ROKEVO-269305 format. One record per residue: residue in three letters; residue number from 1; z negated, y negated, x of N, C-alpha, C in turn. Coordinates in nm, 2 decimals. Each point is the difference from the previous one (the first is absolute). Example, Ala and Ser with C-alpha at 12.3 -4.5 7.8 and 13.67 -1.06 7.14 Angstrom:
<atoms>
   resn   resi      npz      npy      npx     capz     capy     capx      cpz      cpy      cpx
    Ala      1    -0.78     0.57     1.32     0.00    -0.12    -0.09     0.00    -0.12     0.09
    Ser      2     0.07    -0.11    -0.04     0.00    -0.11     0.09    -0.08    -0.11    -0.08
</atoms>
This chain:
<atoms>
   resn   resi      npz      npy      npx     capz     capy     capx      cpz      cpy      cpx
    Met      1    10.34    -2.38    12.04     0.06     0.12    -0.06    -0.09     0.09     0.08
    Asn      2    -0.07     0.12    -0.08    -0.09     0.09     0.08     0.09     0.13     0.01
    Leu      3     0.01     0.02     0.13     0.08     0.12     0.02    -0.08     0.11     0.00
    Pro      4     0.01     0.12    -0.05    -0.06     0.14     0.00    -0.07     0.03     0.14
    Leu      5    -0.09     0.06     0.02    -0.04     0.04     0.13     0.06     0.13     0.04
    Gln      6     0.05    -0.02     0.12     0.06     0.15     0.05    -0.08     0.04     0.10
    Arg      7     0.00     0.16     0.01    -0.09     0.06     0.08     0.07     0.00     0.14
    Pro      8    -0.04    -0.02     0.12     0.03     0.00     0.14     0.08     0.11     0.00
    Leu      9     0.11     0.00     0.08     0.05     0.16     0.02    -0.04     0.01     0.15
    Arg     10    -0.01     0.14     0.02    -0.03     0.08     0.10     0.10     0.06     0.08
    Ala     11    -0.04    -0.03     0.13     0.16     0.04     0.08     0.00     0.16    -0.02
    Pro     12     0.08     0.08    -0.01     0.03     0.14    -0.01    -0.09     0.11     0.10
    His     13    -0.05     0.08    -0.02    -0.05     0.09     0.11     0.11     0.07     0.08
    Pro     14     0.00    -0.04     0.13     0.12     0.06     0.07     0.02     0.15    -0.04
    Ala     15    -0.08     0.08    -0.03     0.01     0.15     0.00     0.05     0.05    -0.13
    Lys     16    -0.01    -0.12    -0.08     0.05     0.04    -0.16     0.13     0.01    -0.04
    Ile     17     0.00     0.15    -0.06     0.15     0.02    -0.07     0.00    -0.03    -0.12
    Glu     18     0.10    -0.11    -0.04    -0.02    -0.04    -0.15     0.10     0.10    -0.06
    Thr     19     0.00     0.02    -0.13     0.04     0.06    -0.08     0.13    -0.03    -0.07
    Val     20     0.11     0.08     0.03     0.14    -0.04    -0.07     0.03     0.05    -0.10
    Leu     21    -0.03    -0.03    -0.14     0.02     0.05    -0.11     0.14     0.02    -0.05
    Pro     22     0.04     0.11    -0.05     0.15     0.00    -0.06     0.00    -0.06    -0.12
    Glu     23     0.15    -0.07    -0.01     0.02    -0.05    -0.13     0.00     0.10    -0.12
    Arg     24    -0.05    -0.03    -0.09     0.03     0.12    -0.13    -0.04    -0.08    -0.13
    Ala     25     0.04     0.04    -0.12    -0.04    -0.04    -0.10    -0.13     0.08    -0.05
    Phe     26    -0.06    -0.05    -0.11    -0.15     0.06    -0.02     0.04     0.15    -0.06
    Gly     27    -0.10     0.07     0.07     0.02     0.15    -0.02     0.11     0.09     0.05
    Ala     28     0.09    -0.06     0.06     0.10     0.06     0.07    -0.04     0.06     0.12
    Pro     29     0.05     0.14     0.03    -0.05     0.06     0.12     0.05    -0.09     0.14
    Gly     30    -0.07     0.02     0.10     0.02    -0.05     0.13    -0.06     0.07     0.10
    Ala     31     0.05    -0.03     0.14    -0.04     0.08     0.12    -0.12    -0.06     0.04
    Val     32    -0.08     0.10     0.06    -0.16    -0.06     0.06     0.06    -0.04     0.13
    Pro     33    -0.04    -0.16     0.02     0.05    -0.06     0.13    -0.06     0.11     0.14
    Gln     34     0.11    -0.02     0.10     0.00     0.10     0.13     0.01    -0.10     0.11
    Gln     35    -0.07     0.02     0.06     0.02    -0.10     0.16     0.10     0.07     0.12
    Pro     36     0.05    -0.06     0.06     0.11     0.05     0.08    -0.02     0.09     0.11
    Thr     37    -0.12     0.00     0.04    -0.02     0.09     0.08    -0.13     0.09    -0.03
    Ile     38    -0.03     0.10     0.08    -0.14     0.09    -0.03    -0.11    -0.08     0.03
    Glu     39     0.00    -0.09     0.11    -0.13    -0.10     0.04    -0.01    -0.10    -0.13
    Ala     40     0.08    -0.05    -0.03     0.01    -0.14    -0.10    -0.06     0.11    -0.12
    Glu     41     0.06     0.09    -0.03    -0.06     0.07    -0.14    -0.14     0.04     0.01
    Arg     42    -0.03     0.04     0.11    -0.13     0.04     0.04    -0.14    -0.10     0.00
    Leu     43     0.05    -0.10     0.06    -0.09    -0.16    -0.03     0.03    -0.03    -0.16
    Tyr     44     0.08     0.00    -0.02     0.03    -0.04    -0.16    -0.10     0.07    -0.11
    Arg     45     0.01     0.13     0.04    -0.11     0.09    -0.10    -0.16    -0.04     0.05
    Lys     46     0.02    -0.01     0.13    -0.15     0.00     0.05    -0.07    -0.16    -0.07
    Gln     47     0.10    -0.09     0.01    -0.05    -0.14    -0.08     0.00     0.01    -0.13
    Arg     48     0.06     0.06    -0.06    -0.02     0.02    -0.15    -0.12     0.08    -0.04
    Leu     49    -0.03     0.11     0.09    -0.11     0.09     0.00    -0.15    -0.09     0.02
    Ala     50     0.00    -0.09     0.12    -0.10    -0.09     0.01    -0.04    -0.10    -0.12
    Ala     51     0.13    -0.04    -0.02     0.00    -0.09    -0.16    -0.08     0.06    -0.12
    Gly     52     0.04     0.12     0.02    -0.04     0.11    -0.14    -0.16     0.01     0.01
    Tyr     53    -0.03     0.02     0.14    -0.17    -0.01    -0.03    -0.05    -0.12    -0.01
    Arg     54     0.04    -0.09     0.06    -0.06    -0.13    -0.05     0.01    -0.03    -0.15
    Leu     55     0.15     0.04    -0.07    -0.05     0.00    -0.15    -0.07     0.05    -0.08
    Phe     56    -0.04     0.14     0.06    -0.12     0.09    -0.05    -0.12    -0.08     0.00
    Ala     57    -0.01    -0.06     0.09    -0.14    -0.06     0.04    -0.01    -0.13    -0.12
    Arg     58     0.12    -0.06     0.01    -0.02    -0.12    -0.09    -0.02     0.03    -0.17
    Asn     59     0.04     0.12     0.00    -0.02     0.06    -0.14    -0.10     0.07    -0.03
    Gly     60    -0.10     0.02     0.10    -0.10     0.10     0.01     0.00     0.15    -0.02
    Phe     61     0.11     0.03     0.06     0.04     0.14     0.03    -0.08     0.06     0.12
    Asp     62    -0.10    -0.04     0.02    -0.08     0.04     0.14    -0.14     0.03    -0.01
    Met     63    -0.03     0.08    -0.10    -0.12     0.06    -0.02    -0.04     0.07     0.11
    Gly     64    -0.08    -0.03     0.10    -0.06     0.13     0.07     0.09    -0.01     0.10
    Gly     65     0.09    -0.05     0.04     0.10     0.03     0.07     0.10     0.12    -0.02
    Ala     66    -0.03     0.05    -0.14     0.06     0.10    -0.02     0.16    -0.04    -0.05
    Gly     67     0.11     0.08     0.01     0.13    -0.03    -0.02     0.10    -0.01     0.12
    His     68     0.10     0.05    -0.03     0.09    -0.03     0.12     0.17    -0.02    -0.06
    Ile     69     0.07    -0.05     0.11     0.13    -0.04    -0.01     0.06     0.03     0.10
    Thr     70     0.13     0.12     0.00     0.08     0.05     0.11     0.13    -0.05    -0.01
    Ala     71     0.04     0.01     0.11     0.17    -0.04     0.01     0.08     0.10     0.11
    Arg     72     0.06     0.05    -0.06     0.09     0.12     0.10     0.06    -0.09     0.11
    Asp     73    -0.01     0.05     0.12     0.08    -0.05     0.11     0.14     0.03    -0.01
    Pro     74     0.10    -0.10     0.04     0.17     0.02    -0.03     0.05     0.08     0.06
    Glu     75    -0.07     0.01     0.13     0.05     0.13     0.12    -0.07     0.12     0.01
    Leu     76    -0.14    -0.01     0.02    -0.08     0.12    -0.01    -0.02     0.03    -0.14
    Val     77     0.06     0.05    -0.09     0.00     0.01    -0.12    -0.13     0.11    -0.07
    Asp     78    -0.03     0.06     0.12    -0.11     0.07    -0.05    -0.13    -0.06     0.05
    His     79    -0.01    -0.12    -0.01    -0.09    -0.09     0.08    -0.02    -0.12    -0.12
    Phe     80    -0.12    -0.04     0.00    -0.05    -0.14    -0.08    -0.10    -0.09     0.04
    Trp     81     0.04    -0.10    -0.05    -0.07    -0.13     0.06    -0.13    -0.02    -0.13
    Val     82    -0.12     0.00     0.10    -0.13    -0.03    -0.13    -0.10    -0.08     0.08
    Asn     83    -0.08    -0.04    -0.08    -0.12    -0.08     0.03    -0.12     0.06     0.11
    Pro     84    -0.04    -0.03     0.09    -0.13     0.05     0.04    -0.11     0.01    -0.10
    Ala     85    -0.09     0.10     0.00    -0.10     0.01    -0.13    -0.11    -0.13     0.09
    Gly     86    -0.08    -0.04    -0.09    -0.09    -0.06     0.04     0.04    -0.21     0.00
    Val     87     0.11     0.01    -0.01     0.02    -0.14     0.03     0.03    -0.07    -0.15
    His     88    -0.04    -0.08    -0.02     0.02    -0.07    -0.16     0.16    -0.04     0.01
    Phe     89     0.04     0.00    -0.15     0.13     0.01    -0.02     0.07    -0.14     0.01
    Ser     90    -0.10    -0.07    -0.01     0.04    -0.18     0.03     0.01    -0.01     0.17
    Arg     91    -0.04     0.11     0.04     0.01    -0.06     0.15     0.08     0.11     0.09
    Ile     92     0.13     0.08    -0.09     0.07     0.07     0.06     0.12    -0.08     0.04
    Thr     93     0.03     0.05     0.13     0.14    -0.13     0.06     0.09     0.14     0.06
    Val     94     0.13    -0.06     0.00     0.08     0.12     0.04    -0.01     0.07     0.12
    Ser     95    -0.07    -0.08     0.11    -0.01     0.08     0.14    -0.14     0.10    -0.05
    Asp     96    -0.04    -0.01    -0.09    -0.15     0.13    -0.02     0.05     0.09    -0.07
    Leu     97     0.15    -0.01    -0.03     0.02     0.13    -0.09     0.03     0.09     0.09
    Met     98    -0.03     0.16    -0.02     0.01     0.10     0.06     0.12     0.09    -0.03
    Leu     99     0.05     0.07     0.10     0.10     0.11    -0.04    -0.04     0.12     0.02
    Val    100     0.00     0.08    -0.12    -0.06     0.13     0.02     0.09     0.10    -0.07
    Ser    101    -0.01     0.13     0.05     0.11     0.11     0.00    -0.07     0.08    -0.13
    His    102     0.12     0.06    -0.07    -0.04     0.10    -0.07    -0.11     0.10     0.03
    Glu    103    -0.03     0.01     0.12    -0.11     0.09     0.02    -0.11    -0.06     0.02
    Gly    104    -0.02    -0.14     0.00    -0.12    -0.05     0.00    -0.03    -0.10     0.12
    Glu    105     0.12     0.02     0.09    -0.03    -0.03     0.15     0.02    -0.16     0.00
    Ile    106    -0.07    -0.12     0.06    -0.01    -0.12     0.01     0.11    -0.02     0.08
    Val    107     0.13    -0.03     0.02     0.08    -0.01     0.10     0.02    -0.15     0.06
    Gln    108    -0.05    -0.10    -0.07     0.01    -0.10     0.03    -0.13    -0.09    -0.05
    Pro    109    -0.08    -0.02     0.05    -0.15    -0.03    -0.03     0.00    -0.16    -0.03
    Pro    110    -0.08    -0.06    -0.08    -0.01    -0.15    -0.03    -0.02    -0.08     0.13
    Ala    111     0.06    -0.13     0.01    -0.04    -0.07     0.10    -0.12    -0.06     0.03
    His    112    -0.08     0.00    -0.09    -0.15    -0.06     0.03    -0.10     0.06    -0.08
    Ala    113     0.02     0.07    -0.11    -0.10     0.07    -0.09    -0.02     0.14     0.04
    Lys    114    -0.11     0.10     0.00     0.01     0.11     0.03     0.08     0.10    -0.07
    Pro    115     0.03     0.09     0.08     0.12     0.09    -0.06    -0.04     0.13    -0.11
    Arg    116    -0.06    -0.06    -0.08    -0.07     0.08    -0.11     0.08     0.04    -0.11
    Leu    117     0.06     0.13    -0.05     0.08     0.04    -0.10    -0.09     0.06    -0.09
    Asn    118     0.02    -0.09    -0.13    -0.05     0.04    -0.13     0.05     0.16    -0.03
    Arg    119    -0.08     0.09    -0.01     0.04     0.11    -0.01     0.06     0.05    -0.14
    Ala    120    -0.03    -0.12    -0.13     0.04     0.05    -0.14     0.17    -0.05     0.04
    Ala    121     0.00    -0.14     0.07     0.12    -0.04     0.00     0.09     0.07     0.07
    Phe    122    -0.03     0.08     0.09     0.07     0.10     0.09     0.04     0.14    -0.14
    Ala    123    -0.12     0.04    -0.02     0.04     0.13    -0.10     0.09    -0.03    -0.12
    Ile    124    -0.02    -0.14    -0.06     0.10     0.01    -0.11     0.16    -0.05     0.03
    His    125     0.00    -0.13     0.11     0.13    -0.05     0.03     0.08     0.11     0.06
    Ser    126    -0.06     0.08     0.13     0.09     0.10     0.05     0.06     0.08    -0.08
    Glu    127    -0.06     0.03    -0.08     0.08     0.11    -0.10     0.08    -0.08    -0.10
    Leu    128    -0.03    -0.12    -0.05     0.12    -0.06    -0.08     0.12    -0.03     0.07
    His    129    -0.03    -0.05     0.14     0.13    -0.05     0.06     0.09     0.13     0.05
    Lys    130    -0.09     0.14     0.03     0.09     0.12    -0.01     0.07     0.04    -0.09
    Ala    131    -0.05    -0.02    -0.13     0.05     0.05    -0.12     0.10    -0.10    -0.07
    Arg    132     0.03    -0.14     0.01     0.07    -0.09    -0.01     0.07    -0.08     0.10
    Pro    133     0.10     0.05     0.03     0.06    -0.04     0.13     0.06    -0.16    -0.04
    Asp    134     0.03     0.00    -0.15     0.03    -0.15    -0.04    -0.08    -0.09     0.02
    Val    135    -0.15     0.04     0.02    -0.09    -0.11    -0.04    -0.05    -0.05     0.15
    Val    136     0.01    -0.13     0.00     0.00    -0.07     0.13    -0.17    -0.05     0.02
    Ala    137    -0.04    -0.02    -0.12    -0.17    -0.04    -0.03    -0.06     0.04    -0.12
    Ala    138    -0.13     0.00     0.02    -0.10     0.06    -0.10    -0.11    -0.08     0.02
    Ala    139    -0.05    -0.01    -0.14    -0.11    -0.10    -0.01    -0.11     0.05    -0.09
    His    140    -0.12    -0.01     0.05    -0.12     0.04    -0.09    -0.14    -0.08     0.04
    Ser    141    -0.08    -0.03    -0.09    -0.11    -0.02     0.02    -0.09     0.02    -0.12
    His    142    -0.13    -0.06    -0.01    -0.11     0.02    -0.09    -0.02    -0.13    -0.06
    Ser    143     0.13    -0.03    -0.06    -0.01    -0.11    -0.10    -0.07     0.00    -0.13
    Leu    144    -0.07    -0.11    -0.05    -0.07     0.03    -0.13     0.06     0.07    -0.12
    Tyr    145     0.12    -0.08    -0.05     0.04     0.06    -0.13     0.08     0.13     0.03
    Gly    146     0.07     0.03     0.13     0.04     0.13     0.00    -0.10     0.11     0.01
    Lys    147    -0.09    -0.03     0.06    -0.13     0.11    -0.01    -0.04     0.02    -0.14
    Ala    148    -0.03    -0.12    -0.07    -0.03     0.00    -0.16     0.10     0.09    -0.08
    Trp    149     0.11    -0.05     0.02     0.12     0.11    -0.08    -0.02     0.13     0.04
    Ser    150    -0.01     0.06     0.13     0.00     0.10     0.07    -0.07     0.09    -0.08
    Ala    151    -0.10    -0.06    -0.04    -0.13     0.09    -0.07     0.06     0.06    -0.10
    Leu    152     0.10    -0.08    -0.07     0.02     0.08    -0.14     0.10     0.10     0.01
    Gly    153     0.07     0.04     0.11     0.09     0.09     0.02     0.10     0.00    -0.09
    Arg    154     0.05    -0.13    -0.02     0.12     0.01    -0.08     0.12    -0.09     0.06
    Leu    155     0.13     0.01    -0.02     0.12    -0.08     0.05    -0.02    -0.13    -0.08
    Leu    156     0.08    -0.10     0.07    -0.01    -0.12    -0.09     0.08    -0.01    -0.11
    Asp    157     0.00    -0.05    -0.12     0.11    -0.06    -0.07     0.07    -0.11     0.03
    Pro    158     0.16    -0.01    -0.06     0.07    -0.10     0.06    -0.05    -0.11    -0.14
    Leu    159    -0.10    -0.10     0.03    -0.04    -0.11    -0.07     0.03    -0.11     0.00
    Thr    160     0.07    -0.02     0.12     0.07    -0.15     0.04     0.10     0.03     0.08
    Gln    161     0.07    -0.11     0.02     0.12     0.02     0.11    -0.01     0.03     0.11
    Asp    162    -0.14    -0.03     0.07    -0.04     0.01     0.15    -0.01     0.16    -0.02
    Ser    163    -0.11     0.04    -0.06    -0.03     0.15    -0.01     0.09     0.10     0.00
    Ala    164     0.12    -0.05    -0.10     0.14     0.07    -0.01     0.04     0.05     0.13
    Ala    165    -0.01    -0.06     0.11     0.06     0.03     0.13    -0.05     0.13     0.04
    Phe    166    -0.12     0.07    -0.02    -0.04     0.12     0.00     0.03     0.11    -0.09
    Tyr    167     0.06    -0.06    -0.13     0.04     0.09    -0.08     0.07     0.16     0.06
    Asp    168    -0.06     0.10    -0.05     0.04     0.14     0.04     0.04    -0.02     0.14
    Asp    169    -0.08    -0.09     0.11     0.01     0.04     0.12    -0.13    -0.01     0.06
    His    170    -0.08     0.05    -0.06    -0.16    -0.02     0.07    -0.04     0.16    -0.05
    Ser    171    -0.13     0.04     0.08    -0.04     0.14    -0.06    -0.14     0.02     0.05
    Ile    172    -0.07     0.07    -0.06    -0.14     0.03     0.03    -0.04     0.08     0.08
    Phe    173    -0.09     0.04     0.12    -0.06     0.07     0.08    -0.16     0.02    -0.06
    Ala    174     0.01     0.10    -0.06    -0.14     0.03    -0.08    -0.09     0.11     0.10
    Glu    175     0.01     0.04     0.12    -0.09     0.07     0.07    -0.07    -0.06     0.10
    Phe    176    -0.06    -0.11    -0.06    -0.12    -0.08     0.10    -0.11     0.09     0.03
    Ser    177    -0.02     0.04     0.15    -0.09     0.08     0.07    -0.10    -0.05     0.08
    Gly    178    -0.03    -0.14     0.01    -0.04    -0.09     0.11     0.09    -0.07     0.06
    Val    179    -0.05    -0.06     0.10     0.08    -0.08     0.11     0.10     0.09     0.07
    Val    180     0.15    -0.06    -0.02     0.09     0.10     0.07    -0.02    -0.03     0.16
    Leu    181    -0.03     0.11     0.05     0.02     0.01     0.17     0.06     0.15     0.03
    Asp    182     0.06     0.04    -0.09     0.10     0.14     0.07     0.13    -0.03    -0.06
    Thr    183     0.10     0.02     0.10     0.15    -0.03    -0.05     0.04     0.10    -0.13
    Ser    184    -0.08     0.12    -0.01     0.03     0.06    -0.14    -0.02    -0.08    -0.14
    Glu    185    -0.09    -0.08     0.03    -0.03    -0.08    -0.12     0.12    -0.11     0.01
    Gly    186     0.06    -0.04     0.08     0.12    -0.09     0.01     0.12     0.06    -0.04
    Glu    187     0.00     0.14     0.02     0.14     0.07    -0.02    -0.01    -0.03    -0.15
    Lys    188    -0.13     0.04    -0.09    -0.02     0.00    -0.11     0.04    -0.11    -0.09
    Ile    189    -0.05    -0.14     0.07     0.03    -0.12    -0.06     0.16    -0.02     0.00
    Ala    190     0.07     0.03     0.16     0.15    -0.01     0.00     0.08     0.06    -0.12
    Ala    191    -0.05     0.16    -0.04     0.06     0.04    -0.08     0.00    -0.04    -0.16
    Ala    192    -0.14    -0.06    -0.01    -0.02    -0.08    -0.12     0.07    -0.10     0.00
    Leu    193     0.03    -0.09     0.07     0.10    -0.11     0.01     0.15     0.03    -0.01
    Gly    194     0.04     0.11     0.06     0.12     0.05    -0.06     0.11    -0.14     0.08
    Pro    195     0.10     0.00    -0.09     0.12    -0.10     0.03    -0.06    -0.13    -0.05
    Arg    196    -0.09    -0.04    -0.07    -0.05    -0.10    -0.03    -0.07    -0.11     0.06
    Lys    197    -0.02    -0.12    -0.07    -0.05    -0.12     0.09    -0.15    -0.04     0.00
    Ala    198    -0.07     0.11    -0.04    -0.12    -0.03    -0.04    -0.09     0.12    -0.04
    Val    199    -0.09     0.01     0.04    -0.11     0.12    -0.05    -0.13    -0.09    -0.02
    Ile    200    -0.05     0.06    -0.12    -0.18    -0.03    -0.06    -0.04     0.12     0.05
    Leu    201    -0.11    -0.08     0.12    -0.10     0.13     0.07    -0.10     0.01    -0.09
    Gln    202    -0.02     0.10    -0.08    -0.12     0.02    -0.12    -0.15    -0.03     0.07
    Asn    203    -0.10    -0.07    -0.07    -0.09    -0.03     0.09    -0.02    -0.07     0.12
    His    204     0.10    -0.06     0.03     0.01    -0.05     0.16     0.10    -0.14    -0.01
    Gly    205     0.12     0.00    -0.06     0.07    -0.12     0.01     0.13     0.00    -0.01
    Ile    206     0.06    -0.08     0.06     0.17    -0.01    -0.01     0.06     0.02     0.12
    Leu    207     0.12     0.03    -0.03     0.09     0.02     0.17     0.14    -0.03    -0.03
    Thr    208     0.07    -0.08     0.04     0.12    -0.03     0.00     0.10    -0.01     0.12
    Val    209     0.14     0.03    -0.02     0.11     0.04     0.11     0.12    -0.10    -0.03
    Gly    210     0.06    -0.01     0.12     0.13    -0.07     0.01     0.07     0.05     0.13
    Gln    211     0.14    -0.07    -0.04     0.09     0.02     0.12     0.00    -0.12     0.07
    Ser    212    -0.11    -0.08     0.01    -0.02    -0.13     0.07    -0.20    -0.02     0.00
    Val    213    -0.01    -0.06     0.10    -0.15    -0.05    -0.01    -0.02    -0.08    -0.12
    Glu    214     0.12    -0.10    -0.04    -0.03    -0.10    -0.10     0.01     0.07    -0.11
    Ala    215     0.07     0.14    -0.04     0.00     0.03    -0.11    -0.15     0.06    -0.07
    Ala    216    -0.02     0.09     0.14    -0.14     0.05    -0.03    -0.12    -0.08    -0.03
    Val    217    -0.02    -0.11     0.07    -0.11    -0.10    -0.04     0.02    -0.06    -0.11
    Trp    218     0.11    -0.06    -0.05     0.04    -0.04    -0.12    -0.03     0.11    -0.11
    Arg    219     0.04     0.10     0.03    -0.03     0.11    -0.11    -0.14    -0.01    -0.04
    Tyr    220    -0.09     0.01     0.12    -0.15     0.03    -0.04    -0.06    -0.13    -0.06
    Leu    221     0.06    -0.11     0.03    -0.03    -0.13    -0.06    -0.01     0.00    -0.12
    Ala    222     0.13     0.07    -0.04     0.08     0.01    -0.15    -0.09     0.09    -0.10
    Leu    223    -0.02     0.12     0.08    -0.09     0.14    -0.05    -0.13    -0.05    -0.02
    Glu    224    -0.06    -0.06     0.06    -0.13    -0.01     0.00    -0.03    -0.14    -0.13
    Asn    225     0.12    -0.09    -0.01    -0.01    -0.10    -0.09     0.05     0.09    -0.14
    Ala    226     0.08     0.10    -0.02     0.03     0.09    -0.11    -0.14     0.07    -0.04
    Cys    227    -0.07     0.02     0.10    -0.12     0.09    -0.07    -0.10    -0.08    -0.04
    Gln    228    -0.03    -0.15     0.04    -0.07    -0.11    -0.04     0.05    -0.03    -0.14
    Val    229     0.12    -0.04    -0.02     0.06    -0.02    -0.14    -0.04     0.12    -0.11
    Gln    230     0.02     0.12     0.05    -0.01     0.10    -0.11    -0.15     0.02    -0.03
    Leu    231    -0.10    -0.01     0.11    -0.13    -0.01    -0.03    -0.04    -0.09    -0.12
    Leu    232     0.08    -0.14     0.04    -0.06    -0.11    -0.11     0.06     0.04    -0.12
    Ala    233     0.13     0.02     0.00     0.09     0.01    -0.14    -0.09     0.12    -0.08
    Glu    234    -0.03     0.12     0.06    -0.06     0.09    -0.08    -0.12    -0.03    -0.04
    Ala    235    -0.10    -0.09     0.10    -0.12    -0.03    -0.08    -0.01    -0.11    -0.11
    Ala    236     0.11    -0.07     0.00     0.03    -0.10    -0.10     0.04     0.05    -0.15
    Gly    237     0.06     0.13     0.01     0.03     0.05    -0.12     0.15     0.10     0.04
    Gln    238     0.06     0.04    -0.12     0.11     0.10     0.00     0.13    -0.09     0.09
    Thr    239     0.03     0.09     0.09     0.12    -0.04     0.08     0.13     0.04    -0.08
    Arg    240     0.09    -0.07     0.05     0.16     0.06    -0.08     0.09     0.00     0.15
    Pro    241     0.01     0.12     0.06     0.08     0.03     0.09     0.14    -0.03    -0.04
    Met    242     0.09    -0.01     0.10     0.15    -0.02    -0.03     0.08     0.13    -0.04
    Pro    243     0.07    -0.02    -0.05     0.10     0.16    -0.03     0.03     0.06     0.13
    Pro    244     0.03     0.11     0.00     0.07     0.03     0.15     0.10    -0.02     0.04
    Glu    245     0.10    -0.03    -0.10     0.11    -0.05     0.05     0.00    -0.17     0.06
    Val    246    -0.10    -0.07    -0.06    -0.01    -0.12     0.07    -0.09     0.00     0.11
    Ala    247    -0.08     0.12     0.00    -0.08    -0.03     0.14     0.13     0.09     0.11
    Arg    248     0.05     0.06    -0.04     0.09     0.03     0.11     0.10    -0.08     0.05
    His    249     0.05    -0.07    -0.08     0.09    -0.14     0.02    -0.06    -0.08     0.08
    Thr    250    -0.12    -0.04    -0.02    -0.07    -0.11     0.02    -0.05     0.04     0.18
    Ala    251    -0.04     0.12     0.01    -0.02     0.06     0.14     0.13     0.00     0.09
    Gly    252     0.13     0.02    -0.05     0.09     0.00     0.09     0.01    -0.16     0.01
    Gln    253    -0.05    -0.10    -0.06     0.01    -0.13     0.05    -0.10    -0.06     0.11
    Val    254    -0.12     0.04    -0.04    -0.10    -0.03     0.09    -0.05     0.08     0.10
    Gly    255     0.05     0.12     0.01    -0.09     0.09     0.06     0.08     0.06     0.14
    Ser    256     0.11    -0.07     0.02     0.07     0.05     0.12    -0.06    -0.03     0.15
    Glu    257     0.06     0.06     0.12    -0.05    -0.03     0.12     0.02    -0.14     0.03
    Ile    258     0.14    -0.06    -0.02     0.04    -0.13     0.05    -0.09    -0.11    -0.10
    Gly    259    -0.05     0.04    -0.11    -0.08    -0.07    -0.08    -0.11    -0.04     0.06
    Gly    260    -0.07     0.12     0.06    -0.14     0.01     0.07     0.01    -0.11     0.11
    Val    261     0.11     0.00     0.05     0.01    -0.11     0.13     0.00    -0.15    -0.06
    Tyr    262     0.08    -0.01    -0.07    -0.02    -0.15    -0.08    -0.15    -0.03    -0.06
    Ala    263    -0.05     0.12    -0.05    -0.12    -0.07    -0.07    -0.10    -0.01     0.11
    Phe    264     0.02     0.07     0.14    -0.07    -0.01     0.08    -0.02    -0.14     0.08
    Gln    265     0.09    -0.05     0.00     0.05    -0.12     0.10    -0.09    -0.12    -0.02
    Pro    266     0.00    -0.06    -0.15    -0.08    -0.09     0.00    -0.15     0.01     0.08
    Tyr    267    -0.07     0.13     0.00    -0.11     0.03     0.04    -0.01    -0.03     0.15
    Trp    268     0.13     0.06     0.05     0.01    -0.01     0.14     0.00    -0.13     0.06
    Asp    269     0.10    -0.08    -0.07     0.00    -0.14     0.02    -0.12    -0.08     0.04
    Val    270    -0.12     0.02    -0.12    -0.14    -0.07     0.01    -0.06     0.07     0.11
    Val    271    -0.01     0.14     0.04    -0.06     0.05     0.07     0.00    -0.02     0.14
    Ser    272     0.13     0.00     0.02     0.06    -0.01     0.13     0.01    -0.17     0.05
    Glu    273    -0.03    -0.06    -0.09     0.01    -0.16     0.03    -0.17    -0.01     0.00
    Glu    274    -0.07     0.02    -0.04    -0.12    -0.04    -0.02    -0.10     0.08     0.14
    Glu    275     0.04     0.14     0.01    -0.07     0.08     0.09     0.11     0.03     0.14
    Pro    276     0.03    -0.06     0.07     0.10     0.02     0.08    -0.03     0.08     0.10
    Asp    277    -0.15     0.00     0.01    -0.09     0.08     0.12     0.07     0.17    -0.01
    Leu    278     0.03     0.02    -0.14     0.05     0.15    -0.03     0.09     0.05     0.08
    Phe    279     0.11    -0.11     0.11     0.09     0.03     0.04    -0.04     0.04     0.17
    Asp    280    -0.13    -0.02     0.03    -0.04     0.03     0.11    -0.01     0.13     0.04
</atoms>
């Protein structure tokens, strides 16, 4: 009798904080997982942030090192964790994440990399975190389909179940004026985002936010996919968007915060097992 080959099990990394997902029916609301102490919550967010960068690298969202994901600190809420500029996303580790204040001061430098702060990351994310106290994480890069769709200056249509997650919950920032290096430009992007979960930066790319690192990163993956799908569908012929009431109902089923945590989990399982050096 031939038994199926089984992948050998790896011992869990001693620092790894596993996700405890709440039991829920599909589409039902649920609370985003919280750790019992501030220290544990900080490490939890940093681990998912490092994994988010690894996932961006795996998906090719690393052109020229442009892009950034941030996570608000659970104690110093006017500070956020971000990658050091110049380190490839595939090599980001927990210990190399930097703690940055909303004034642009590097409060905790990376353990090994040079403490370089991406000025665009600061200009955009500091203003987003100021404007949206509910936002824990924000994600942006120069991914291919997000850039292509941004050049059209349009909102996405609810063409599929997945893209309906963004129905009536994303916006356009149409005032591109070059690389974002000034916080006044970040203020405008934050205003364009408003209370929504994503914004299309015209002639630039896409940006997503969430009440957890997991939701922000998953939404970026999903929004990039939605841009790709609509570009393909419109190239093939006449599209048939959902009726508004169907799109709104579907958005409530697939677009929740806890839904983002669930959707992120399989990616976390793979990258945290295959790349355990992210915990270093």
